[in-house]
C-alpha positions in Angstrom: -82.5 45.8 -73.5 -82.0 42.4 -75.1 -84.0 40.6 -77.8 -84.2 36.9 -78.3 -85.7 36.5 -81.5 -85.0 32.7 -82.7 -81.4 32.1 -81.5 -78.2 33.4 -80.4 -77.1 35.3 -83.5 -80.2 37.4 -83.2 -79.7 38.3 -79.6 -78.5 42.0 -79.1 -76.4 43.4 -76.2 -76.3 47.3 -75.5 -72.7 47.9 -74.8 -70.6 50.9 -73.7 -67.3 49.8 -75.2 -65.5 46.9 -76.7 -61.6 47.0 -76.3 -58.6 44.9 -76.8 -56.1 43.9 -75.7 -57.2 44.4 -71.9 -54.4 43.6 -69.4 -55.8 45.0 -66.4 -59.0 43.1 -65.7 -58.1 39.4 -65.5 -54.8 37.4 -66.5 -53.0 37.9 -69.8 -54.3 39.8 -72.6 -58.0 40.0 -73.1 -61.0 41.0 -74.9 -63.1 43.4 -72.9 -66.8 44.0 -73.1 -68.4 46.8 -71.1 -72.4 46.6 -71.1 -74.4 49.7 -71.0 -77.0 50.3 -68.1 -76.7 50.0 -64.4 -79.6 50.8 -61.8 -77.0 49.9 -59.0 -75.2 53.2 -58.9 -72.6 52.5 -56.6 -71.3 55.9 -54.9 -67.7 56.4 -56.5 -68.1 54.2 -59.3 -65.5 55.4 -62.0 -67.9 54.4 -65.0 -71.0 56.5 -64.5 -70.9 57.0 -68.0 -72.2 53.3 -68.5 -75.4 53.8 -65.9 -77.5 55.3 -68.3 -79.6 52.2 -70.4 -80.5 54.6 -73.0 -76.9 55.2 -74.0 -74.4 52.7 -75.4 -74.6 51.0 -79.0 -75.9 47.8 -80.1 -73.6 44.7 -80.3 -75.0 41.4 -82.1 -73.9 38.2 -80.8 -72.9 37.4 -84.3 -70.6 40.5 -84.5 -69.4 39.7 -80.9 -68.5 36.1 -82.1 -66.4 37.6 -85.0 -64.5 39.8 -82.7 -63.9 37.2 -80.4 -62.6 35.0 -83.0 -60.3 37.5 -84.2 -59.1 37.8 -80.6 -58.5 34.3 -80.1 -56.7 34.1 -83.5 -54.4 36.8 -82.3 -53.7 34.7 -79.2 -55.6 36.5 -76.6 -55.9 34.8 -73.3 -59.6 35.5 -72.2 -62.6 37.6 -72.2 -63.7 39.9 -69.5 -67.3 41.4 -69.5 -68.2 44.2 -66.9 -70.2 47.4 -67.1 -72.6 48.9 -66.4 -74.0 45.8 -64.9 -74.2 42.8 -67.2 -77.0 40.9 -65.4 -79.4 43.8 -66.6 -79.3 42.3 -69.8 -79.2 38.6 -68.6 -80.4 37.3 -72.1 -77.6 39.0 -74.0 -75.0 38.1 -71.4 -75.9 34.4 -71.6 -75.9 34.4 -75.3 -72.5 36.1 -75.6 -71.0 33.8 -72.9 -72.4 30.7 -75.1 -71.0 32.0 -78.3 -67.6 33.0 -76.6 -67.6 29.3 -75.4 -68.6 27.8 -79.0 -65.8 29.8 -80.8 -62.9 28.9 -78.1 -63.8 25.4 -78.6 -63.9 25.4 -82.3 -60.5 27.1 -82.0 -59.0 24.6 -79.5 -58.1 27.6 -77.3 -58.0 27.8 -73.7 -59.1 31.5 -73.2 -61.2 31.9 -69.9 -64.4 33.9 -69.4 -64.7 36.3 -66.5 -67.6 38.3 -65.7 -68.0 41.3 -63.1 -71.2 41.9 -61.4 -72.3 44.3 -58.6 -74.8 41.7 -57.3 -74.3 40.0 -54.2 -74.1 36.4 -53.6 -77.4 36.4 -51.6 -79.2 38.4 -54.3 -77.9 35.7 -56.9 -79.3 32.9 -54.8 -82.4 34.7 -54.5 -83.0 35.1 -58.2 -81.8 31.9 -60.0 -83.5 32.6 -63.2 -81.3 35.9 -63.8 -78.1 34.4 -62.1 -78.2 31.4 -64.7 -77.0 34.2 -67.2 -73.6 33.5 -65.2 -73.5 29.9 -65.9 -71.2 30.2 -68.9 -68.6 32.0 -67.1 -65.3 30.4 -65.7 -64.9 33.0 -63.1 -67.2 35.6 -61.6 -66.1 38.8 -59.5 -69.3 39.6 -57.4 -70.6 42.5 -54.9 -71.3 46.3 -55.1 -68.4 48.5 -55.0 -68.0 50.1 -51.7 -65.7 52.9 -51.9 -65.1 52.8 -48.1 -63.7 49.5 -48.2 -60.6 49.8 -50.1 -58.6 46.7 -51.2 -55.3 45.5 -52.7 -56.8 42.3 -53.9 -56.2 41.9 -57.6 -59.0 43.0 -60.0 -61.1 43.7 -57.1 -62.4 47.3 -56.3 -63.4 46.8 -52.5 -62.8 44.2 -49.7 -66.3 42.9 -50.0 -66.0 41.7 -53.6 -65.4 38.2 -54.1 -63.9 36.1 -57.0 -65.9 32.8 -57.5 -64.4 30.0 -59.7 -67.0 28.1 -61.5 -65.2 25.7 -63.8 -62.0 23.6 -63.8 -60.5 26.1 -66.3 -61.6 28.8 -63.9 -59.9 27.3 -61.1 -56.8 26.7 -62.7 -56.5 30.2 -64.2 -57.7 32.3 -61.3 -56.4 30.2 -58.2 -53.1 32.0 -58.0 -55.1 35.3 -57.8 -57.8 34.6 -55.2 -55.7 36.2 -52.5 -53.0 37.8 -54.6 -52.3 41.6 -53.6 -50.1 43.2 -56.3 -47.8 46.1 -55.1 -49.7 48.5 -57.6 -52.7 47.7 -59.6 -52.2 47.6 -63.5 -54.0 50.4 -65.1 -54.3 51.1 -69.0 -54.8 54.9 -70.3 -55.9 55.2 -73.7 -56.5 58.3 -75.6 -58.5 58.3 -78.7 -61.1 60.6 -80.4 -61.0 63.2 -77.8 -61.6 60.7 -75.1 -59.1 59.4 -72.2 -60.2 55.8 -70.9 -58.8 54.4 -67.9 -59.1 50.5 -67.9 -58.6 48.5 -64.7 -59.5 48.6 -61.0 -57.9 52.1 -59.6 -56.9 52.4 -55.7 -57.9 55.6 -54.0 -56.1 58.5 -55.3 -55.2 56.9 -58.6 -57.5 58.8 -60.7 -56.7 62.1 -59.4 -52.9 61.4 -60.0 -53.8 60.3 -63.7 -55.9 63.5 -64.0 -53.0 65.7 -62.8 -50.7 63.9 -65.0 -52.7 64.7 -68.0 -52.8 68.2 -67.1 -49.1 68.3 -66.8 -49.2 67.0 -70.3 -51.4 69.8 -71.8 -54.6 67.4 -71.7 -57.5 69.4 -70.3 -60.7 67.2 -69.1 -64.1 68.9 -69.6 -65.7 66.3 -67.6 -65.1 62.7 -66.0 -67.0 59.7 -65.4 -65.9 59.3 -61.8 -67.5 62.6 -60.5 -71.3 63.3 -60.2 
């Protein structure tokens, strides 16, 4: 799923979506990249469309760097990488994070790098070669989504998930949110090209309420990514 043929610029990630500004997956206004492909298949996942490794589209690190450069020029505060499962493309993830770091240093920006992974801490410890793909992240949110363990913790879908800071910037940026429980989660709903995209971490019942609201507005959903 990722080819490494002579440098980061030739590395290609397979992604489901790239979007900005993202305001519901980390602090501030962010660039969001969703990797395609996930074999974890957590029951209740809202992003089943990202599971199939044969889907998505290619994103070279060179093209990503250009998108990130433009995001930094527009004053965005960070990068969020989700999925899918980014660690199923470790070489591509490592290359994207390295490119993101190089561009922010060049721009003199303090934008942070956040990665979501469904891997559990013990799985990361047992496979250091794959886990090394996370070395470029300032913060990582780890753990399977467990539908039976709802939580109000910011940016986490279930109570077992952990937010881990890995750098000084990560500690500075995320320390206020480690135990933060917002009254309501921030969700973004975007409609384009015949698709409705929900960005963020909904709580139980939120997706149903969004669907009912869309129906009241005359929008009919033929299928949804959060149902089998």
